[in-house]
Phi, psi and omega in degrees: 000120179299164180300316179295320182289328173297314173306311177304320181291322182290326180288322178301311179299323181290330182289322170305309184299324183304302186283340163297323178294318180291314176301307179300326176290317175295324174296321180301338177296323182266339174234081189311322181299333177290335179299306182299321182291315185289319176313307184297315181298309184303311176304315182296310181304318186293312178305310179304309184300321180293324178296322182288298170219130192298334182288331178296318177297319185298326181300320172308304186300315178301315171302324181289324181303320187271338185249346187265359181061252180267003178094005181246027175302328178221146178210166178221113187054040180090338178284123187283156179301318186299315180295319181296316182293315183300312182289322175298311180295310182300326180288308178303316178298313180296310180304314181289329189282317193248348187234347178245109010276331178201156184290148183210130183288336176290321180293323181292324189288324180291328176294319184289322187283331182032065179054085195310127178193168181288333173296309179296324178299315175301309182299308177298320174302316178300312172303323176294323179286332177287320171300313173301321182283340177289312185297321174296315181296327176297332182264328185258343181229185184298128176310315177300308189295317178304316175299316176311305184296322185293315187296328173300305181294337184289341176298343168311321183299341177299335186305324188291310176291321182301322182294331179284318188262359175293343178285342190272124191294321179300324181283328170300315177291319175296319183290329176295314182297318180295315177303316180298315178293331174295308185299318178295318186288318182297320188286320181292324179295321181294313184291320175300316177302314173300319178291330184287317183284320187294319181278349184079015181288333177229153184231160177294133182079016172274176187294320177306301190309311188286337171298311185289330175282317191253340178257307178284339192052041180258184180229141163235098190243127177292132177256003180099158175058033167077005178265134174246136170268121182257117186240134172220149177297330182293342175295338177308323182277336177296326181297310176292326178301312180306311184295323176293325182289315177302324184301318182285318179295324182296319173277346187064031180278001176217141174243015183287127176293342179293320181298316183293318177304307182301315174303322179290318175298311177299323180294316177306313187296319182287327179286329179280324173296315180050053181267123180308311186301320176296316186296318174298322181284327178300315186298317176297318176304320183292323169303318184297329185288358183289338183304121178091000182242148172288148182306318181294317177300313183297313181292326177300307175303319179304304183300319185298317181298314179296319175293323174300318178298314175306307182293326178297314179296324177298309182299318178294314169312312178296322176296329188273317189256347186062014184203088184312126186221115180261007185302318177309311185300311190289330179286320179291332173288323184288334185280352176290318181266347179228070189297332181298349183272357184228134190303306181296329180280332176299308185300312177303323176290326180290325175294329191299303181305322179288320180299313183296322176302312184294320181293328177291338180289316176225078187286334189273306179259348172078196182247010181084164183296146178088020184284148181236170181219138168270140184207162180274117177287121180290344181273319182262341185060035173234163185282129175241162177238130180221150175255352172280084188278327177062027175233086194314302181284332172292324179287328173292329173299314175303315187269321190254356184075177189292321185294322173299315182299306177299327175292316184294314176301327183291315172310308179296324173301313183298322181295314182287332178289314181297317184299315181303308186299322177297331183289319184299314181290343183264023181309134177093337183257083185302313182304317178293320180293326185292317182307302192297319175299317177298311179296319178296322177293317176307311184294321182295323175309313183287320178303315178290326181291329186287349170307317176248026183198168182266025195294321185269359170239018172267153185306321185284322173295324182284324178298317182291324181289324178285331173298322179290307176307319172300318184285323181297302179309315185299308183306314182295322179291322178294317175296320180290334174284325173295323181288327181276339181276000000 
């Protein structure tokens, strides 16, 4: 069996596991005891695997990031599988690093310094601000909301074990296979759910609908003319993955049909999700892909991608409605320039002035994690309170203060600068250059999307960010080692 065939078989097997995971989660809604059993088995296997090698346990968490949507597909007494995996793996890593074979203050000092650099200083400072804001939010705001926000930011701590295991070839190969299987699984699941709602096999407010809404925390919203927007938080990762794939396709640095196949699946997922924030991020990412390409070649590729997406959406509508209708596409695009014409955009506009007023009251230190905003609901014309603020960087400012916002933007700036420097060092290595550009384009897409969403302080967005940081640092160390040898 060739290496490629063996890899393909493993990806296919992981796709099967992905759908078994979804099916057991759905089944667990009717049989609650099953939830606890599957939860316990997964945690047990992850802990045993982590005790053997920490990267084994980390692969469990990576799979859950891609298969677990919001992280609540399985839970035990209200504690989600994602949080339990995260805490278990971090505990085992900390235990093995500092207490096995024995505790050492030198080891603790090495953890705190985390390879001395402006980036590590910014990350540690940012985490200090997060902890401080959590303490403030715990006493000043809702305990639950403050804890919920803190748990999202706490995934930054994964950067410590990840920076150690990223150098291991086994981990990189398995991570790549899990990501490929994740793209296939997420895409097919999204397409299947769209087909189920469009054909009427499942209905709004039915058992399947409530699994998707209350367990997965997804959305299935009718957009008229038999089209449904299918939304899952894991689509957040599909956006940067799509741009990474496009980065290789743009330069024709790969001729593998599997890359094109994955890109088509990812594009379908984004079209079915149909988020304006994602499209704005995708547009910015496509511009970022111009690096390393001749202008003429890039503009042709850019136009081809746009034309393909529009044609793909038309074909999707044709298959669903037997009558191609681009009205929904036109209305969603129109609402970007005329937000008053669409409810969710109108709500966001109503929140904005109240949000700015609140920021002005405590601009330096903010209100702490778990902050809420009151606004005029355009539908009921009554005052409502929400913690879904939907103004990403302003929400960071509101909760973490100006210092927290500046530190986060500083972290992002350093990451892009490092990527640029690595791109220059990788002259002649087209594959490495396209990977660096793809990772940067994916990060930029989330940076732009976060203007009107919580993507870069969602657990999945933070995981993507720290993955890019760790990969860039690894590439930088490899370059330095080659230079010194």
